[in-house]
Each structure stands twice: as structure tokens, then as C-alpha cells.
matplotlib code that plots the C-alpha trace (Angstrom):
import matplotlib.pyplot as plt

x = [-49.8, -52.1, -49.5, -46.8, -49.1, -49.8, -46.1, -45.5, -48.3, -47.0, -43.4, -44.7, -46.5, -43.5, -40.9, -42.7, -46.0, -45.0, -41.6, -43.5, -46.1, -43.4, -41.5, -44.7, -45.4, -41.9, -42.0, -45.4, -44.3, -41.0, -43.0, -45.1, -44.4, -42.2, -44.3, -47.5, -45.8, -44.5, -48.0, -49.7, -47.0, -47.6, -51.3, -50.7, -48.4, -51.0, -53.5, -51.2, -50.3, -53.6, -53.1, -49.4, -49.6, -46.9, -47.7, -47.1, -49.4, -52.1, -52.0, -52.0, -55.0, -56.8, -56.4, -56.8, -59.5, -62.2, -61.2, -61.4, -64.8, -66.0, -65.1, -66.5, -69.8, -70.0, -69.2, -71.9, -74.8, -74.2, -74.8, -78.3, -79.4, -81.3, -80.4, -76.8, -76.6, -77.9, -75.4, -72.5, -73.8, -74.1, -70.6, -69.1, -70.8, -69.5, -66.0, -66.1, -67.5, -64.7, -62.0, -63.4, -64.0, -60.3, -59.4, -62.2, -61.0, -57.5, -59.0, -61.3, -58.4, -56.2, -58.9, -59.4, -55.7, -55.5, -58.2, -56.3, -53.1, -54.8, -56.5, -53.1, -51.2, -51.9, -51.0, -48.0, -46.5, -47.4, -45.4, -42.6, -42.5, -42.4, -39.4, -37.5, -38.2, -36.8, -33.5, -33.6, -32.5, -35.0, -34.3, -34.1, -37.4, -39.1, -37.8, -39.0, -42.5, -42.8, -41.9, -44.6, -47.5, -48.5, -50.3, -50.0, -48.3, -45.6, -44.9, -44.4, -41.9, -40.1, -39.7, -38.2, -35.7, -34.8, -34.0, -31.8, -29.9, -29.4, -27.6, -30.3, -30.2, -33.0, -34.4, -34.6, -36.1, -38.8, -39.5, -40.1, -42.3, -44.3, -44.9, -45.8, -48.8, -51.5, -52.9, -52.9, -52.7, -50.0, -47.9, -48.4, -47.1, -44.1, -43.2, -43.1, -40.9, -38.6, -38.1, -37.6, -35.0, -33.2, -33.1, -32.1, -35.3, -36.2, -38.1, -40.0, -41.6, -42.5, -44.1, -46.1, -47.4, -48.2, -50.1, -52.3, -53.0, -53.9, -56.3, -57.9, -58.4, -60.0, -62.4, -63.3, -63.9, -66.1, -68.2, -68.5, -69.8, -72.2, -73.6, -74.0, -75.9, -79.4, -79.1, -78.1, -81.0, -83.5, -82.9, -84.0, -86.9, -88.2, -87.8, -89.0, -90.7, -92.8, -94.5, -95.5, -96.9, -98.9, -100.3, -101.3, -102.7, -104.3, -105.1, -108.5, -109.5, -108.8, -110.7, -113.8, -113.8, -113.7, -116.6, -118.7, -118.2, -118.9]
y = [47.7, 46.0, 43.2, 45.8, 47.6, 44.4, 43.7, 47.1, 46.7, 43.4, 44.6, 47.5, 45.1, 42.8, 45.5, 48.0, 46.9, 43.4, 44.4, 47.3, 45.0, 42.6, 45.3, 46.4, 42.8, 42.3, 45.6, 44.7, 41.2, 42.6, 44.8, 42.0, 40.5, 37.4, 35.6, 36.2, 34.9, 31.8, 31.1, 31.5, 29.4, 26.6, 26.7, 26.8, 23.7, 21.9, 22.7, 21.5, 25.0, 25.5, 27.6, 27.5, 30.6, 31.7, 33.2, 36.7, 36.2, 34.8, 37.8, 40.2, 38.5, 38.3, 42.1, 43.4, 41.1, 42.2, 45.8, 45.4, 43.7, 46.4, 49.1, 47.2, 46.7, 50.4, 51.4, 48.9, 49.7, 53.1, 55.4, 53.8, 53.4, 55.8, 53.9, 54.6, 53.0, 49.7, 49.6, 50.3, 47.7, 45.1, 45.9, 45.7, 42.4, 41.0, 42.2, 40.7, 37.4, 37.1, 37.9, 35.3, 32.7, 32.6, 31.6, 29.0, 27.8, 27.1, 25.2, 23.2, 22.2, 21.3, 19.0, 17.4, 16.8, 15.3, 12.8, 11.9, 11.3, 9.3, 7.1, 6.6, 5.6, 1.8, 1.0, 3.4, 1.8, -1.7, -1.1, 0.4, -2.6, -5.0, -3.0, -3.2, -6.9, -7.3, -5.9, -2.2, 0.5, 2.7, 5.8, 3.8, 2.1, 5.4, 6.8, 3.7, 3.7, 7.5, 6.9, 4.3, 6.2, 9.8, 10.9, 13.8, 11.4, 10.4, 14.1, 14.8, 12.0, 13.2, 16.6, 14.8, 13.0, 16.3, 17.7, 14.7, 15.3, 18.9, 17.8, 17.3, 14.2, 11.7, 12.3, 16.1, 15.6, 13.3, 15.6, 18.4, 16.1, 15.2, 18.9, 19.8, 17.4, 18.4, 14.9, 13.6, 10.0, 10.6, 12.4, 9.4, 7.0, 9.3, 9.5, 5.7, 5.6, 8.3, 6.4, 3.1, 4.7, 6.4, 3.2, 0.9, -1.2, -3.2, -0.9, -3.7, -4.8, -1.2, -0.5, -3.7, -2.8, 0.7, -0.5, -2.8, 0.2, 2.4, -0.2, -0.8, 2.9, 3.2, 0.3, 2.0, 5.3, 3.5, 1.9, 5.2, 7.0, 4.1, 4.5, 8.3, 7.8, 7.2, 10.2, 12.4, 10.9, 12.4, 15.9, 15.6, 13.3, 15.8, 18.8, 17.3, 13.8, 14.1, 17.5, 15.9, 12.8, 15.0, 17.0, 13.8, 12.0, 14.8, 17.2, 15.5, 15.2, 18.9, 19.9, 17.8, 19.3, 22.8, 22.0, 20.6, 23.6, 26.0]
z = [-150.1, -147.6, -147.2, -146.5, -144.0, -142.2, -141.9, -140.6, -138.0, -137.0, -136.7, -134.5, -132.2, -132.0, -131.6, -129.3, -127.8, -126.7, -125.1, -123.3, -121.9, -120.8, -119.0, -117.3, -116.3, -114.9, -113.0, -111.4, -110.5, -109.0, -106.7, -105.3, -101.9, -102.0, -99.4, -101.4, -104.6, -102.8, -101.4, -104.8, -106.5, -104.0, -104.7, -108.5, -108.2, -106.2, -108.9, -111.7, -113.0, -115.0, -118.2, -117.6, -115.3, -112.9, -109.5, -110.7, -113.8, -111.6, -109.2, -112.1, -113.7, -110.4, -110.0, -113.5, -114.9, -112.4, -112.9, -116.7, -116.4, -114.0, -116.6, -119.5, -117.6, -117.0, -120.6, -121.9, -119.6, -117.9, -120.9, -121.7, -118.1, -115.9, -112.6, -112.1, -108.7, -109.9, -112.7, -110.3, -107.9, -110.6, -112.0, -108.5, -107.8, -111.1, -110.3, -106.8, -108.2, -110.8, -108.1, -105.7, -108.4, -109.4, -105.8, -105.9, -109.3, -107.9, -104.9, -107.1, -109.5, -106.5, -105.1, -108.5, -108.9, -105.3, -106.3, -109.4, -107.4, -104.8, -107.5, -109.3, -106.2, -106.0, -109.6, -109.5, -106.4, -107.6, -110.8, -108.7, -106.5, -109.5, -111.0, -107.7, -107.3, -110.9, -109.6, -110.5, -108.2, -106.5, -108.6, -111.8, -111.0, -110.4, -113.7, -115.6, -114.1, -114.7, -118.3, -118.7, -117.0, -117.6, -114.4, -111.9, -109.5, -112.0, -112.8, -109.1, -108.9, -112.0, -110.3, -107.3, -109.6, -111.2, -107.7, -107.0, -110.3, -109.3, -106.1, -103.5, -101.3, -102.0, -98.5, -99.0, -102.5, -101.1, -98.2, -100.6, -102.7, -99.7, -98.9, -102.5, -102.7, -100.3, -99.8, -96.2, -97.3, -99.9, -97.2, -94.9, -97.5, -98.4, -94.7, -94.5, -97.7, -96.4, -93.0, -94.8, -97.1, -94.2, -92.0, -94.8, -94.7, -97.9, -100.1, -101.8, -98.5, -97.6, -101.0, -100.8, -97.3, -98.4, -101.5, -99.4, -97.1, -100.1, -101.5, -98.1, -97.7, -101.2, -100.4, -97.2, -98.9, -101.5, -98.8, -97.0, -100.2, -100.8, -97.3, -97.8, -101.1, -99.5, -97.4, -100.4, -102.4, -99.8, -100.9, -104.5, -103.4, -100.9, -103.2, -106.5, -106.2, -103.0, -104.0, -107.4, -105.7, -103.2, -106.1, -108.0, -105.0, -103.0, -105.9, -106.8, -103.1, -102.5, -105.7, -104.6, -101.2, -102.6, -104.9, -102.2, -99.9, -102.8]

ax = plt.figure().add_subplot(projection="3d")
ax.plot(x, y, z, "-o")
ax.set_aspect("equal")
plt.show()
């Protein structure tokens, strides 16, 4: 009997509740501004589509998750609390924090993905250059390299190849690829590749030059970070190490002075 009841409950969920929720979701997404959806979709793509969310799902979660937490907070703490204003204030602060954190989360994931793309660029273009020098066509070389390495950069180039298969010109596909990745240096490299492809310049020479530029920039960035390290170390030293030293060195002196005056 329990087994039959569970089957009935499951069938009710599958037949009624899930389709109803899906209809509500589609209705809500259909009412959203197209410009806002496009903006969020661009941010989600830059972040690598975390949790596989669409723009509509992200907006719904950003709206309803804080509201849900606000109501849960009130239900948990309001009945047993004598300070209603504080409970509402804390619940509101929690909701605002969650709402803001979701935007911050997207920005953080986007920056993390950009770092991965910038790090993968030298090796990716080196392998691409070797494949072209071996006699492969540009599109074929991209496909081969993307099949050998699984990085955010290779996925972006695979998207571009799919666009080419769907009828877009290589120039248009690469322009859209350049706009999808919010990395200034990647966009600079892609601009050089697009111009070289349009003017008929040898791609191998261009890729070799761009790879040298990428590695020089990475070396410069590493040196810059190394030069900033002593300055960053001053903060924990001032906050944690120096006060301890002062207590150890000056503590006995201060104690002796207090004893003498007393």
C-alpha cells in the first residue's frame, strides 16, 4: 500500500505540480524586459553559466530567494521575539545581502574565468600555431586544439566554430567571440587575428607574434605582483606583528614604571 501511495504521490507531482511550476516560470520569464534578459545572459556567459542557469532563472532566483529568506526569517524568530523592529531589520538586511551577493557572485565568477582564459592563451595559441605549420587549415586547427584541451578558452572557440557551421562568416563569428569574453588582452589578440584573416596575412606569423606578446605581458604582470607583495605585507605586520612586539618589549618596562610610581 505504501508503495502504491508513493507512486500516486509521484505521479501527482510529475503530472500536475511540475507542469504548473514550469508554466509559472515561463509566464514570469515572458514578462521580463528583453534588454534585461540579454544583459544578464551576457554576464552569465562571461561567468561560464554557473549552475547551468538561464538569464530568466537567475532573475527569478535573485527576486524570490531573498523574499523567501525574509519570510522564513520572520516565521522562525518573530513569534518568540519581543523586539519586532529588530527582527524585521535583520530579516530585511539578510534579504538585501542575498540579493546583492548574487550579483557579486556573477562578477567574481566572471573575473575568475577571465584569469583562466588569460592563463590558457599562450599554450592554446602555441598549439594552434603548430597545427597550422603542420599544414592544417585554420578552422581545422582550432577544432583539433579544442578537442585536445578542455579549458574555458577552447569552449569559446568551439562556440565560434558552431556559429560558422550555422552560416556566419568567420569574421562575424570571431567578432562575436571577442565581444563575449570581457578580457581586454584577449580582445586585443582577437582583433589582430581578425585583421590578419581579413587581409590575408599568414596566420602562423600572427599567432607566433601574439603568443610572444601574451607571455611578455604575463611576465610583466608577475613582476608587478611581486613588487606589490612587500606593500601588501605591511598591513598584517602593522595589525598583528608590531602590536605583539610592542607588548613583549615594552610591557615589562611599563609594568616597572607603574610599580615605581605606586
